[in-house]
Backbone as a chain_set.jsonl record, in Angstrom:
{"seq": "ISMYSLLPVMQNADASLLLQAIEELVQYYKDSESKLARRLLWFSTFLKRSNSISPQDKQKVEERLDVFEKLLEENDFVRKQRALGEAQGKIEGKIDGEVEASQQILLDILQARYPTLVLQVKTQVESTKQIGKLREAIRFIINASDEQDARSVLDTCLA", "coords": {"N": [[-64.151, 180.523, 132.241], [-61.35, 179.433, 132.02], [-60.037, 181.319, 130.783], [-60.118, 183.413, 132.452], [-57.567, 183.882, 133.827], [-56.366, 185.602, 132.177], [-57.508, 187.94, 132.206], [-56.594, 190.419, 133.62], [-54.927, 191.758, 131.978], [-56.575, 192.767, 129.706], [-58.368, 195.02, 128.135], [-60.191, 197.83, 129.725], [-60.667, 196.346, 132.064], [-61.284, 196.338, 135.494], [-60.939, 196.787, 139.115], [-63.148, 195.853, 140.139], [-64.238, 193.687, 138.401], [-62.127, 192.168, 138.039], [-61.755, 191.206, 140.775], [-64.304, 189.795, 141.163], [-63.877, 187.986, 139.281], [-61.657, 186.719, 140.556], [-63.463, 185.351, 142.745], [-65.009, 183.831, 141.531], [-62.993, 181.782, 140.634], [-62.176, 180.793, 142.492], [-64.779, 179.598, 143.883], [-65.16, 177.953, 141.598], [-62.922, 176.264, 141.397], [-62.877, 174.788, 143.893], [-62.76, 172.382, 144.815], [-59.988, 171.556, 144.075], [-57.058, 172.212, 145.1], [-54.662, 172.535, 143.711], [-55.0, 173.289, 141.152], [-56.55, 175.791, 141.399], [-54.528, 177.279, 142.493], [-52.436, 177.287, 140.401], [-54.088, 178.748, 138.486], [-54.56, 181.246, 139.998], [-51.963, 182.193, 140.204], [-51.054, 182.424, 137.36], [-52.841, 184.525, 136.976], [-51.993, 186.395, 138.74], [-49.53, 186.815, 137.533], [-50.132, 188.266, 135.494], [-51.569, 190.223, 136.124], [-49.572, 191.629, 137.383], [-48.033, 192.233, 135.266], [-49.562, 194.029, 133.821], [-50.506, 196.888, 132.014], [-52.905, 198.15, 131.763], [-54.624, 198.4, 133.804], [-55.396, 200.512, 136.484], [-53.085, 201.787, 139.041], [-54.366, 201.936, 141.823], [-56.469, 200.404, 141.492], [-54.897, 197.726, 141.088], [-53.796, 197.344, 143.379], [-55.788, 197.079, 145.05], [-56.694, 194.526, 144.155], [-54.501, 193.036, 144.435], [-54.359, 192.856, 147.173], [-56.199, 191.018, 147.469], [-55.268, 189.076, 146.445], [-53.041, 188.353, 147.881], [-54.353, 186.913, 150.185], [-54.375, 184.458, 149.355], [-51.474, 183.598, 149.313], [-50.171, 181.862, 150.702], [-51.467, 179.213, 149.623], [-50.541, 179.212, 147.067], [-47.859, 179.345, 147.303], [-47.542, 176.847, 148.274], [-48.277, 175.42, 145.881], [-47.126, 172.87, 143.291], [-45.593, 173.81, 141.03], [-44.628, 176.231, 141.609], [-42.992, 175.654, 143.961], [-41.068, 173.998, 142.868], [-39.808, 175.658, 140.941], [-38.965, 177.379, 143.032], [-37.1, 175.687, 144.198], [-35.233, 175.41, 142.101], [-34.346, 177.745, 141.689], [-32.899, 178.098, 144.134], [-31.03, 176.089, 144.073], [-29.592, 176.94, 141.705], [-28.624, 179.373, 142.995], [-26.673, 178.571, 144.659], [-24.898, 177.408, 143.507], [-24.01, 179.309, 142.048], [-23.372, 181.001, 143.902], [-21.201, 179.315, 145.119], [-19.278, 179.257, 142.751], [-18.657, 182.145, 143.183], [-17.487, 182.515, 145.249], [-15.131, 180.488, 144.9], [-13.944, 182.025, 142.779], [-13.28, 184.457, 144.356], [-11.725, 183.342, 146.218], [-9.413, 182.477, 144.543], [-8.361, 184.783, 143.542], [-7.458, 185.967, 145.591], [-5.587, 184.112, 146.701], [-3.95, 184.218, 144.059], [-3.244, 187.098, 144.526], [-1.906, 186.995, 147.033], [0.214, 185.394, 146.724], [1.595, 186.733, 144.735], [2.279, 188.873, 146.234], [4.029, 187.981, 148.322], [6.039, 187.074, 146.456], [6.452, 189.197, 144.495], [6.407, 191.962, 145.576], [5.935, 194.665, 144.546], [4.703, 194.312, 142.293], [2.022, 193.799, 142.771], [0.398, 196.318, 143.54], [0.155, 197.191, 140.909], [-1.182, 195.355, 139.339], [-3.462, 194.879, 140.948], [-6.147, 195.64, 140.546], [-6.669, 194.543, 138.189], [-6.512, 191.96, 138.437], [-8.716, 191.742, 140.206], [-10.721, 192.153, 138.579], [-10.958, 189.939, 137.113], [-13.05, 187.469, 136.385], [-13.09, 184.936, 135.549], [-12.709, 181.755, 136.568], [-10.782, 179.873, 135.375], [-8.875, 181.41, 134.156], [-7.749, 182.66, 136.17], [-6.681, 180.469, 137.879], [-5.028, 179.351, 136.061], [-3.17, 181.465, 135.541], [-2.122, 181.549, 138.44], [-0.751, 179.009, 138.395], [1.18, 179.533, 136.63], [2.681, 182.088, 137.846], [3.699, 180.845, 140.149], [5.808, 179.397, 139.023], [7.146, 181.673, 137.812], [10.091, 183.208, 136.673], [11.249, 185.897, 137.405], [10.189, 189.169, 138.065], [9.482, 190.769, 135.695], [8.871, 188.505, 134.104], [6.845, 187.33, 135.545], [4.872, 189.759, 135.312], [4.327, 189.642, 132.466], [3.022, 186.978, 132.415], [0.943, 187.533, 133.564], [-0.422, 189.321, 132.1], [-0.92, 188.067, 129.896], [-2.579, 185.727, 130.872], [-4.611, 186.911, 132.158], [-5.809, 188.626, 130.273]], "CA": [[-62.968, 180.425, 133.495], [-59.94, 179.084, 131.684], [-59.918, 182.684, 130.174], [-59.806, 184.454, 133.568], [-56.242, 184.518, 134.118], [-55.888, 186.73, 131.051], [-58.569, 189.56, 132.476], [-55.558, 191.595, 133.86], [-54.326, 192.443, 130.434], [-57.474, 193.051, 128.969], [-58.95, 196.634, 127.862], [-61.528, 198.023, 130.658], [-60.737, 195.532, 133.269], [-60.877, 197.06, 136.542], [-60.687, 195.894, 140.62], [-64.512, 195.145, 140.519], [-64.391, 192.673, 137.671], [-61.058, 191.049, 138.5], [-62.08, 190.511, 142.216], [-65.424, 189.185, 140.698], [-63.377, 186.543, 138.46], [-61.057, 185.493, 141.809], [-64.074, 185.016, 143.498], [-65.432, 182.79, 140.638], [-62.119, 180.859, 140.244], [-62.573, 180.02, 143.931], [-65.813, 178.96, 143.558], [-64.914, 176.751, 140.219], [-61.981, 175.345, 141.844], [-62.931, 174.715, 145.478], [-62.209, 170.794, 144.936], [-58.618, 171.287, 143.331], [-56.493, 173.582, 145.144], [-53.614, 172.824, 142.951], [-55.688, 173.826, 139.933], [-56.781, 177.13, 141.936], [-53.262, 177.984, 142.643], [-52.059, 177.632, 139.109], [-54.934, 179.99, 137.843], [-54.014, 182.304, 140.482], [-50.395, 182.389, 139.774], [-51.368, 183.185, 136.259], [-53.665, 186.028, 137.365], [-51.04, 187.671, 139.345], [-48.227, 187.391, 136.9], [-50.671, 188.931, 134.478], [-51.719, 191.646, 136.828], [-48.235, 192.56, 137.664], [-47.414, 192.772, 133.891], [-50.725, 194.859, 132.938], [-50.379, 198.464, 132.101], [-54.013, 198.606, 131.624], [-55.127, 198.699, 135.127], [-54.694, 201.819, 137.618], [-52.215, 201.425, 140.529], [-55.229, 201.594, 142.835], [-57.251, 198.841, 141.283], [-53.988, 196.721, 141.099], [-53.517, 197.152, 144.753], [-56.925, 196.22, 145.73], [-56.688, 192.913, 143.727], [-53.287, 192.235, 145.006], [-54.717, 192.658, 148.582], [-57.287, 190.108, 147.766], [-54.616, 187.795, 145.791], [-52.204, 187.934, 149.234], [-55.021, 185.852, 151.023], [-54.276, 183.116, 148.551], [-50.125, 183.226, 149.145], [-50.007, 180.055, 151.236], [-51.719, 178.479, 148.831], [-49.694, 179.877, 146.037], [-46.517, 178.879, 147.951], [-47.484, 175.426, 148.243], [-48.025, 175.001, 144.621], [-46.024, 172.137, 142.874], [-44.835, 174.611, 140.241], [-43.844, 177.345, 142.514], [-41.949, 174.956, 144.727], [-39.838, 173.54, 141.631], [-39.172, 177.191, 140.358], [-38.2, 178.067, 144.198], [-35.931, 175.136, 144.521], [-34.194, 175.38, 140.959], [-33.656, 178.931, 141.871], [-32.145, 177.937, 145.063], [-30.104, 175.316, 143.559], [-28.747, 177.874, 140.966], [-28.171, 180.323, 143.843], [-25.985, 177.81, 145.475], [-24.05, 177.052, 142.312], [-23.485, 180.662, 141.417], [-22.226, 181.282, 145.258], [-19.859, 178.653, 145.126], [-18.387, 179.79, 141.98], [-18.079, 183.449, 143.328], [-16.546, 181.836, 146.292], [-14.112, 180.008, 144.162], [-13.459, 183.218, 141.985], [-12.718, 185.344, 145.234], [-10.407, 182.662, 147.007], [-8.615, 182.101, 143.472], [-8.185, 186.53, 143.494], [-7.016, 186.272, 146.76], [-4.441, 183.516, 146.452], [-3.034, 184.84, 143.231], [-2.583, 188.371, 145.127], [-1.146, 186.723, 148.235], [1.653, 184.548, 146.0], [2.385, 188.065, 144.177], [2.665, 189.825, 147.616], [5.214, 187.3, 148.762], [7.226, 187.231, 145.49], [6.859, 190.468, 143.842], [5.296, 192.93, 146.215], [5.734, 195.907, 143.739], [3.717, 194.126, 141.375], [0.723, 194.177, 143.439], [-0.335, 197.429, 143.21], [-0.019, 197.342, 139.381], [-2.217, 194.224, 138.911], [-4.589, 194.326, 141.728], [-7.563, 195.949, 139.751], [-6.834, 193.674, 136.899], [-6.786, 190.334, 139.248], [-9.812, 191.584, 141.096], [-11.683, 192.247, 137.81], [-11.029, 188.897, 136.447], [-14.105, 186.658, 137.019], [-13.001, 183.566, 135.019], [-11.956, 181.038, 137.324], [-9.889, 179.144, 134.631], [-7.905, 182.246, 133.837], [-7.206, 182.905, 137.591], [-6.031, 179.19, 138.085], [-3.731, 179.232, 135.093], [-2.174, 182.535, 136.134], [-1.511, 181.225, 139.641], [0.123, 178.09, 138.413], [2.358, 180.191, 135.841], [3.163, 182.676, 138.451], [4.347, 180.006, 141.036], [6.926, 179.141, 138.247], [7.856, 182.672, 136.991], [11.705, 183.476, 137.109], [11.332, 187.123, 137.661], [8.884, 190.202, 138.134], [9.012, 190.794, 134.316], [8.232, 187.221, 133.626], [5.388, 187.328, 136.227], [4.005, 190.942, 134.737], [4.048, 188.952, 131.351], [2.185, 185.759, 132.545], [-0.542, 188.096, 134.182], [-1.048, 190.177, 131.088], [-1.326, 186.987, 129.002], [-3.482, 184.933, 131.398], [-5.736, 187.843, 132.758], [-6.523, 189.326, 129.194]], "C": [[-61.394, 180.033, 133.221], [-58.988, 180.42, 131.227], [-59.586, 183.601, 131.057], [-58.68, 184.776, 133.919], [-55.543, 185.484, 133.385], [-56.641, 188.059, 131.53], [-57.801, 190.547, 132.812], [-55.377, 192.269, 132.792], [-55.09, 192.738, 129.538], [-58.089, 194.51, 129.091], [-60.168, 196.789, 128.941], [-61.534, 196.973, 131.627], [-60.429, 196.181, 134.549], [-61.047, 196.178, 137.957], [-62.201, 195.246, 140.369], [-64.51, 193.839, 139.562], [-63.121, 191.806, 138.064], [-61.38, 190.683, 139.893], [-63.306, 189.556, 142.034], [-64.783, 187.683, 140.203], [-62.366, 185.975, 139.721], [-62.216, 184.88, 142.327], [-64.873, 183.506, 142.815], [-64.497, 181.736, 140.389], [-62.257, 180.041, 141.683], [-63.278, 179.313, 144.088], [-65.7, 177.393, 142.718], [-64.04, 175.653, 140.934], [-61.794, 174.808, 143.199], [-62.561, 173.162, 145.584], [-60.987, 170.574, 144.581], [-57.967, 172.358, 143.713], [-55.129, 174.059, 144.207], [-53.621, 173.499, 141.563], [-55.907, 175.336, 140.157], [-55.501, 178.055, 141.863], [-52.595, 178.188, 141.623], [-52.75, 178.926, 138.255], [-54.354, 181.321, 138.512], [-52.788, 182.912, 140.352], [-50.303, 182.963, 138.574], [-51.683, 184.46, 136.154], [-52.64, 186.744, 137.776], [-49.998, 187.753, 138.356], [-49.251, 188.424, 135.705], [-51.025, 190.179, 134.835], [-50.802, 192.346, 136.681], [-47.753, 193.285, 136.395], [-48.245, 193.879, 133.505], [-50.299, 196.119, 133.046], [-51.81, 199.144, 131.851], [-55.227, 198.894, 132.823], [-54.366, 199.669, 135.618], [-54.001, 201.087, 138.667], [-53.145, 201.097, 141.431], [-55.969, 200.605, 142.478], [-56.459, 197.599, 141.461], [-54.061, 196.426, 142.339], [-54.645, 196.448, 145.388], [-57.288, 194.792, 145.362], [-55.542, 192.272, 144.244], [-53.394, 191.809, 146.462], [-55.183, 191.132, 148.808], [-56.279, 188.731, 147.597], [-53.74, 187.226, 147.049], [-53.081, 187.144, 150.189], [-54.701, 184.496, 150.311], [-52.698, 182.809, 148.545], [-49.802, 182.105, 149.711], [-50.264, 179.136, 150.248], [-51.051, 178.359, 147.466], [-48.281, 179.318, 146.267], [-46.374, 177.46, 148.107], [-47.764, 174.558, 147.107], [-46.744, 174.399, 144.082], [-45.028, 173.112, 141.976], [-44.069, 175.809, 140.682], [-42.842, 176.853, 143.212], [-40.854, 174.513, 143.774], [-39.344, 174.58, 141.433], [-38.406, 177.495, 141.813], [-36.827, 177.051, 144.306], [-34.868, 174.923, 143.529], [-33.575, 176.808, 141.135], [-32.522, 178.887, 143.15], [-30.781, 177.17, 144.743], [-29.044, 176.269, 142.711], [-28.294, 178.931, 141.777], [-27.004, 179.98, 144.508], [-24.762, 177.482, 144.693], [-23.27, 178.275, 142.09], [-22.729, 181.154, 142.615], [-20.969, 180.545, 145.236], [-18.982, 178.935, 144.181], [-18.035, 181.159, 142.483], [-17.448, 183.389, 144.431], [-15.078, 181.557, 145.845], [-13.444, 181.192, 143.351], [-12.74, 184.08, 143.202], [-11.562, 184.595, 145.72], [-9.141, 182.407, 145.84], [-7.843, 183.833, 143.333], [-7.082, 186.47, 144.443], [-5.601, 185.516, 146.653], [-3.379, 183.957, 145.35], [-2.143, 186.322, 143.791], [-1.455, 188.033, 146.352], [0.3, 186.045, 147.566], [2.419, 186.122, 145.388], [2.836, 189.075, 145.345], [3.788, 189.177, 148.093], [6.374, 187.239, 148.005], [7.505, 188.106, 144.82], [5.959, 191.623, 144.408], [5.077, 194.336, 145.625], [5.06, 195.821, 142.604], [2.194, 194.257, 141.638], [-0.069, 195.165, 143.318], [-0.677, 197.707, 141.873], [-1.23, 196.547, 138.853], [-3.564, 193.855, 139.64], [-6.128, 194.46, 141.259], [-7.754, 194.798, 138.711], [-7.287, 192.315, 137.474], [-8.049, 190.369, 139.602], [-10.926, 191.85, 140.044], [-11.875, 190.971, 136.886], [-11.819, 187.735, 137.153], [-14.308, 185.15, 136.63], [-12.176, 182.606, 136.056], [-10.691, 179.977, 136.735], [-8.74, 180.005, 134.608], [-7.181, 182.439, 134.965], [-6.074, 181.669, 137.732], [-4.872, 179.008, 137.181], [-2.923, 180.31, 135.693], [-1.638, 182.16, 137.429], [-0.424, 179.971, 139.453], [1.188, 178.766, 137.553], [3.347, 180.972, 136.888], [4.214, 182.131, 139.477], [5.837, 179.688, 140.273], [7.685, 180.378, 137.304], [9.358, 183.025, 137.715], [12.057, 184.781, 137.794], [9.975, 188.044, 137.805], [8.562, 190.442, 136.541], [8.378, 189.6, 133.653], [6.805, 187.343, 134.328], [4.417, 188.575, 135.596], [3.52, 190.214, 133.193], [2.974, 187.866, 131.637], [0.922, 186.238, 132.992], [-1.237, 188.754, 132.979], [-1.675, 189.176, 129.93], [-2.426, 186.086, 129.547], [-4.759, 185.502, 131.955], [-6.288, 188.615, 131.394], [-7.881, 189.083, 128.83]], "O": [[-60.455, 180.257, 133.985], [-57.766, 180.561, 131.271], [-58.876, 184.553, 130.734], [-58.525, 185.914, 134.362], [-54.507, 186.071, 133.696], [-56.25, 189.161, 131.145], [-58.136, 191.66, 132.408], [-55.716, 193.451, 132.734], [-54.593, 193.023, 128.449], [-58.242, 195.033, 130.195], [-61.039, 195.92, 128.993], [-62.661, 196.713, 132.05], [-59.277, 196.588, 134.701], [-61.272, 194.97, 137.884], [-62.284, 194.02, 140.442], [-64.855, 192.821, 140.163], [-63.332, 190.646, 138.417], [-61.163, 189.486, 140.08], [-63.335, 188.543, 142.734], [-65.106, 186.573, 140.624], [-62.31, 184.751, 139.841], [-62.07, 183.661, 142.421], [-65.189, 182.475, 143.409], [-64.98, 180.701, 139.932], [-62.42, 178.826, 141.803], [-62.901, 178.2, 144.452], [-66.003, 176.246, 143.045], [-64.338, 174.464, 141.041], [-60.699, 174.421, 143.607], [-62.003, 172.822, 146.627], [-60.629, 169.4, 144.682], [-58.04, 173.402, 143.065], [-54.664, 175.178, 143.987], [-52.694, 174.059, 140.979], [-55.537, 176.13, 139.292], [-55.409, 179.178, 141.368], [-51.993, 179.262, 141.617], [-52.173, 179.795, 137.601], [-53.829, 182.244, 137.89], [-52.65, 184.134, 140.398], [-49.584, 183.957, 138.47], [-51.112, 185.34, 135.51], [-52.355, 187.77, 137.159], [-49.478, 188.866, 138.279], [-48.675, 189.376, 135.179], [-50.878, 191.153, 134.097], [-50.809, 193.428, 136.093], [-47.269, 194.414, 136.311], [-47.696, 194.752, 132.833], [-49.745, 196.51, 134.073], [-51.957, 200.362, 131.748], [-56.334, 199.423, 132.721], [-53.163, 199.85, 135.435], [-54.306, 199.968, 139.08], [-52.983, 200.01, 141.986], [-56.138, 199.769, 143.366], [-56.981, 196.559, 141.865], [-54.382, 195.271, 142.617], [-54.537, 195.452, 146.102], [-57.987, 194.035, 146.036], [-55.549, 191.067, 144.491], [-52.833, 190.838, 146.969], [-54.88, 190.325, 149.687], [-56.351, 187.694, 148.256], [-53.653, 186.023, 147.296], [-52.446, 186.647, 151.119], [-54.859, 183.459, 150.956], [-52.386, 181.836, 147.859], [-49.07, 181.328, 149.098], [-49.421, 178.287, 149.96], [-51.11, 177.292, 146.854], [-47.648, 178.857, 145.317], [-45.28, 176.896, 148.084], [-47.617, 173.336, 147.122], [-45.63, 174.912, 144.191], [-43.82, 173.157, 142.211], [-43.047, 176.247, 140.153], [-41.771, 177.459, 143.201], [-39.69, 174.77, 144.081], [-38.16, 174.612, 141.769], [-37.232, 177.854, 141.735], [-35.697, 177.512, 144.466], [-33.792, 174.405, 143.828], [-32.421, 177.031, 140.768], [-31.474, 179.532, 143.129], [-29.67, 177.566, 145.093], [-27.851, 176.331, 143.009], [-27.401, 179.571, 141.222], [-26.278, 180.869, 144.952], [-23.684, 177.301, 145.258], [-22.046, 178.275, 141.964], [-21.614, 181.66, 142.483], [-19.859, 181.071, 145.319], [-17.805, 178.925, 144.541], [-16.879, 181.437, 142.165], [-16.72, 184.355, 144.66], [-14.08, 182.157, 146.245], [-12.214, 181.178, 143.362], [-11.57, 184.397, 142.988], [-10.45, 185.121, 145.668], [-8.004, 182.164, 146.242], [-6.665, 183.869, 142.978], [-5.944, 186.853, 144.175], [-4.569, 186.175, 146.532], [-2.179, 184.058, 145.607], [-0.959, 186.609, 143.614], [-0.413, 188.657, 146.55], [1.389, 186.322, 148.068], [3.576, 186.471, 145.619], [3.697, 189.944, 145.21], [4.711, 189.958, 148.329], [7.504, 187.306, 148.489], [8.648, 188.165, 144.367], [4.993, 192.11, 143.821], [4.217, 195.095, 146.072], [4.765, 196.791, 141.907], [1.356, 194.723, 140.867], [-1.242, 194.979, 142.997], [-1.673, 198.38, 141.608], [-2.087, 196.999, 138.095], [-4.429, 193.04, 139.317], [-7.05, 193.679, 141.494], [-8.83, 194.249, 138.47], [-8.255, 191.681, 137.054], [-8.721, 189.346, 139.471], [-12.079, 191.804, 140.473], [-12.769, 190.917, 136.042], [-11.451, 187.158, 138.177], [-15.16, 184.36, 137.037], [-10.983, 182.832, 136.258], [-9.86, 179.422, 137.454], [-7.654, 179.552, 134.969], [-5.955, 182.408, 134.86], [-4.858, 181.856, 137.703], [-3.819, 178.524, 137.596], [-1.956, 179.974, 136.378], [-0.468, 182.52, 137.553], [0.575, 179.882, 140.166], [2.314, 178.428, 137.915], [4.547, 180.7, 136.924], [5.296, 182.674, 139.699], [6.885, 179.742, 140.916], [8.502, 180.2, 136.4], [9.642, 183.083, 138.912], [12.971, 184.851, 138.616], [8.849, 187.573, 137.648], [7.398, 190.299, 136.166], [7.503, 189.689, 132.792], [5.767, 187.442, 133.674], [3.228, 188.317, 135.407], [2.336, 190.298, 132.865], [1.954, 187.965, 130.954], [-0.098, 185.558, 132.878], [-2.462, 188.742, 132.863], [-2.66, 189.427, 129.235], [-3.23, 185.656, 128.72], [-5.767, 184.836, 132.193], [-7.324, 189.257, 131.565], [-8.397, 189.719, 127.911]]}, "num_chains": 1, "name": "protein.A"}
């Protein structure tokens, strides 16, 4: 039973064998949904990565696994991974938002102080994704004495 999760990557495994294995897992773990969910999660993972099973057989087995989707969704490991992914996504979204805001602030300052420079550096500013470089450029641009000084600051800070 503990090796059933590996069946999808074994040679000569077909839909009939895999479906039988799923039924045996269900029977064996009928008193422990969390253990069943974990086994089915591994089973599903290996099935998706398997190259030895025909697409038709994979589809039949995946249809059977879909019945257990709710069980898998409630699994502690799956929930923790989802929560981790959501937290990571929020952090990445916040960083992306800060980068975009800093790019826009820098372009707005340049538009106000050195409008002719904006077209020359817009692509350079928009391709800079490091918040530290953008903030440094903003600080120095505010104090730039002329357009040549501003261009030098941008070349240094955004390089």
